[in-house]
Backbone bond lengths (Angstrom), bond angles and torsions (degrees), N, CA, C in turn:
res aa  C-N    CA-C-N  psi(-1)  N-CA   C-N-CA  omega(-1)  CA-C   N-CA-C  phi
1 X - - - 1.473 - - 1.542 110.19 -
2 X 1.278 114.58 135.83 1.469 119.15 179.38 1.526 110.70 -79.03
3 X 1.326 112.17 148.57 1.442 119.64 172.79 1.472 111.23 -73.23
4 X 1.355 115.88 153.46 1.476 120.39 179.47 1.542 108.85 -72.79
5 X 1.284 119.25 155.78 1.473 120.08 177.36 1.542 108.45 -68.56
6 X 1.328 114.35 148.75 1.461 122.08 -177.03 1.517 111.62 -56.99
7 X 1.322 119.21 -39.51 1.464 120.37 -174.34 1.521 108.58 -67.64
8 X 1.318 118.53 -31.69 1.503 119.67 179.15 1.498 110.48 -74.20
9 X 1.343 116.66 -35.55 1.424 119.50 171.51 1.538 115.70 -62.67
10 X 1.290 114.51 -40.57 1.421 120.33 176.06 1.530 110.72 -66.44
11 X 1.331 120.28 -40.54 1.462 121.74 175.77 1.528 112.30 -61.07
12 X 1.336 113.64 -35.29 1.476 118.52 175.35 1.531 111.41 -67.06
13 X 1.299 116.03 -36.96 1.462 119.68 179.41 1.481 111.12 -66.09
14 X 1.296 118.78 -40.57 1.480 121.61 -176.31 1.549 112.11 -96.23
15 X 1.341 118.50 10.48 1.432 120.03 -173.83 1.499 114.02 -62.71
16 X 1.346 121.38 -31.69 1.441 118.48 174.60 1.508 113.36 -60.50
17 X 1.307 119.89 -44.00 1.399 125.51 176.59 1.502 112.29 -61.36
18 X 1.367 116.58 -40.68 1.443 120.66 176.21 1.512 110.57 -61.04
19 X 1.340 115.45 -45.01 1.510 119.86 178.71 1.525 109.97 -62.90
20 X 1.277 122.03 -38.27 1.423 124.96 -178.03 1.590 111.38 -68.00
21 X 1.323 114.35 -44.79 1.464 122.81 -167.26 1.501 116.53 -96.32
22 X 1.309 116.58 -9.58 1.478 117.58 -171.28 1.529 113.68 -71.18
23 X 1.297 118.54 -35.74 1.451 120.42 -178.64 1.525 109.61 -68.57
24 X 1.323 118.88 -44.25 1.485 121.63 176.91 1.484 112.45 -61.28
25 X 1.368 117.94 -42.23 1.434 122.97 -177.84 1.537 109.60 -65.87
26 X 1.311 117.26 -46.85 1.451 120.06 -179.76 1.564 109.91 -66.39
27 X 1.306 118.40 -34.87 1.428 122.33 178.00 1.578 109.50 -64.29
28 X 1.300 117.00 -44.97 1.440 120.11 177.64 1.479 112.45 -61.17
29 X 1.303 118.45 -49.40 1.509 123.75 -179.53 1.521 110.68 -60.45
30 X 1.329 116.98 -49.08 1.453 119.05 -169.63 1.558 114.40 -88.43
31 X 1.312 118.20 -21.55 1.467 116.06 -179.64 1.506 113.53 -114.37
32 X 1.333 116.41 -41.79 1.473 116.81 179.69 1.561 110.42 -75.44
33 X 1.278 116.52 -46.63 1.483 120.60 179.78 1.537 114.52 -101.62
34 X 1.331 116.47 34.20 1.420 123.58 178.70 1.484 113.77 -58.19
35 X 1.362 116.05 -51.42 1.433 120.85 -179.74 1.526 112.25 -65.58
36 X 1.342 116.17 -43.49 1.456 119.88 175.78 1.511 114.47 -60.35
37 X 1.273 118.75 -39.29 1.491 127.31 174.67 1.501 108.89 -59.52
38 X 1.346 118.59 -46.76 1.475 124.25 -177.99 1.594 106.55 -67.62
39 X 1.265 118.21 -41.85 1.489 120.81 -176.96 1.515 109.48 -69.09
40 X 1.348 117.09 -41.78 1.445 121.26 178.96 1.511 111.04 -64.28
41 X 1.345 116.49 -46.07 1.484 121.51 177.70 1.517 110.46 -59.94
42 X 1.305 118.09 -39.12 1.472 123.68 -178.73 1.517 109.95 -67.44
43 X 1.349 114.88 -42.77 1.480 120.89 -177.65 1.483 114.13 -65.50
44 X 1.332 117.77 -28.35 1.500 118.62 175.71 1.489 114.35 -101.33
45 X 1.322 113.31 12.50 1.463 119.66 173.43 1.558 113.38 77.47
46 X 1.339 120.88 22.61 1.421 123.47 -178.75 1.514 111.75 -126.20
47 X 1.379 115.27 40.75 1.480 119.20 179.85 1.522 113.74 -57.84
48 X 1.315 116.29 -38.57 1.441 119.54 -179.87 1.504 112.90 -66.25
49 X 1.345 114.43 -23.73 1.481 118.85 178.72 1.517 114.73 -99.10
50 X 1.341 117.55 18.44 1.461 122.34 -177.12 1.526 111.98 -54.06
51 X 1.334 119.96 -38.25 1.460 123.23 -177.55 1.507 108.85 -66.26
52 X 1.302 116.11 -44.05 1.460 122.27 -179.59 1.510 108.94 -66.61
53 X 1.293 117.49 -42.75 1.433 123.47 176.66 1.508 111.81 -61.91
54 X 1.336 117.66 -41.33 1.437 123.43 175.48 1.514 110.64 -62.43
55 X 1.314 116.74 -41.73 1.509 121.42 177.77 1.456 109.65 -59.86
56 X 1.314 119.01 -52.21 1.453 124.60 -178.58 1.509 111.06 -57.59
57 X 1.354 116.47 -45.06 1.524 117.77 -179.83 1.559 110.32 -67.93
58 X 1.297 115.29 -38.66 1.446 119.97 178.14 1.516 111.80 -64.33
59 X 1.379 118.76 -41.99 1.437 121.37 177.66 1.488 111.87 -63.61
60 X 1.318 116.59 -44.71 1.489 120.62 179.37 1.552 108.77 -62.70
61 X 1.288 118.01 -41.10 1.434 120.56 -178.31 1.568 108.98 -68.93
62 X 1.322 118.44 -40.67 1.446 122.77 176.81 1.520 111.05 -61.02
63 X 1.329 117.13 -47.73 1.517 119.13 179.45 1.516 109.29 -61.46
64 X 1.305 119.00 -41.57 1.500 124.38 -177.67 1.532 106.59 -62.89
65 X 1.296 120.01 -51.45 1.458 121.33 -175.31 1.542 107.68 -66.31
66 X 1.328 118.22 -42.39 1.507 118.24 -178.74 1.520 110.96 -67.11
67 X 1.302 117.94 -32.73 1.471 119.99 175.91 1.501 111.28 -65.96
68 X 1.313 117.01 -46.02 1.504 119.29 175.06 1.495 113.15 -62.33
69 X 1.325 117.17 -36.62 1.446 120.89 177.65 1.542 110.54 -67.50
70 X 1.253 118.45 -39.16 1.482 124.47 178.39 1.489 110.51 -65.69
71 X 1.301 116.92 -46.30 1.507 118.33 -176.28 1.494 113.90 -76.40
72 X 1.362 119.69 -31.76 1.397 120.82 -176.24 1.508 117.89 -104.51
73 X 1.390 115.94 -13.62 1.440 120.69 -179.88 1.473 115.45 -120.32
74 X 1.360 116.65 -48.79 1.490 120.83 -175.85 1.546 111.20 -75.54
75 X 1.314 117.12 -41.74 1.464 121.36 -173.15 1.592 111.28 -60.46
76 X 1.374 118.87 -43.81 1.455 117.23 177.60 1.533 112.48 -60.96
77 X 1.375 115.90 -33.56 1.497 116.79 178.65 1.507 109.68 -74.56
78 X 1.285 116.64 -34.05 1.538 118.16 177.40 1.472 111.01 -64.71
79 X 1.330 118.47 -33.77 1.512 120.49 176.45 1.486 111.18 -71.76
80 X 1.315 122.20 -30.99 1.459 123.60 173.65 1.538 111.58 -64.11
81 X 1.285 116.16 -29.16 1.488 117.51 -177.81 1.536 111.87 -56.29
82 X 1.319 118.20 -34.31 1.402 121.36 -179.85 1.490 113.72 -63.41
83 X 1.393 118.48 -28.43 1.423 120.09 178.73 1.492 116.53 -76.56
84 X 1.363 115.51 -13.89 1.445 123.10 -177.46 1.493 111.42 -113.11
85 X 1.292 119.87 44.68 1.452 122.33 179.58 1.551 111.49 -73.28
86 X 1.225 115.04 153.02 1.473 120.81 178.46 1.573 109.20 -79.22
87 X 1.348 113.23 125.37 1.446 118.00 178.20 1.543 106.80 -114.58
88 X 1.294 113.63 118.20 1.492 119.64 -176.56 1.531 108.58 -75.00
89 X 1.315 114.86 143.50 1.446 119.40 178.77 1.534 109.12 -81.02
90 X 1.316 116.31 165.40 1.510 119.93 -177.61 1.534 111.87 -77.91
91 X 1.317 116.81 -15.45 1.452 121.38 -174.87 1.531 110.62 -73.94
């Protein structure tokens, strides 16, 4: 059996952050920067593809934010987990 590609393993590792931040990121791209997205899509000749372009931008932003969250917020808590291991009693 082949191993999974590293980028899929990494997406699995940061998946909690992606779950938490995706709604906010998509909302920012599609509602707050709606006009800028349309103008940018038009300027590069892809106005008909603005929703797909918005999806790609939101996905990249979500992965970036989730990656930062994983490295600076989740990883320290995961390291603390080792200090609180369950020790069974002799009884």
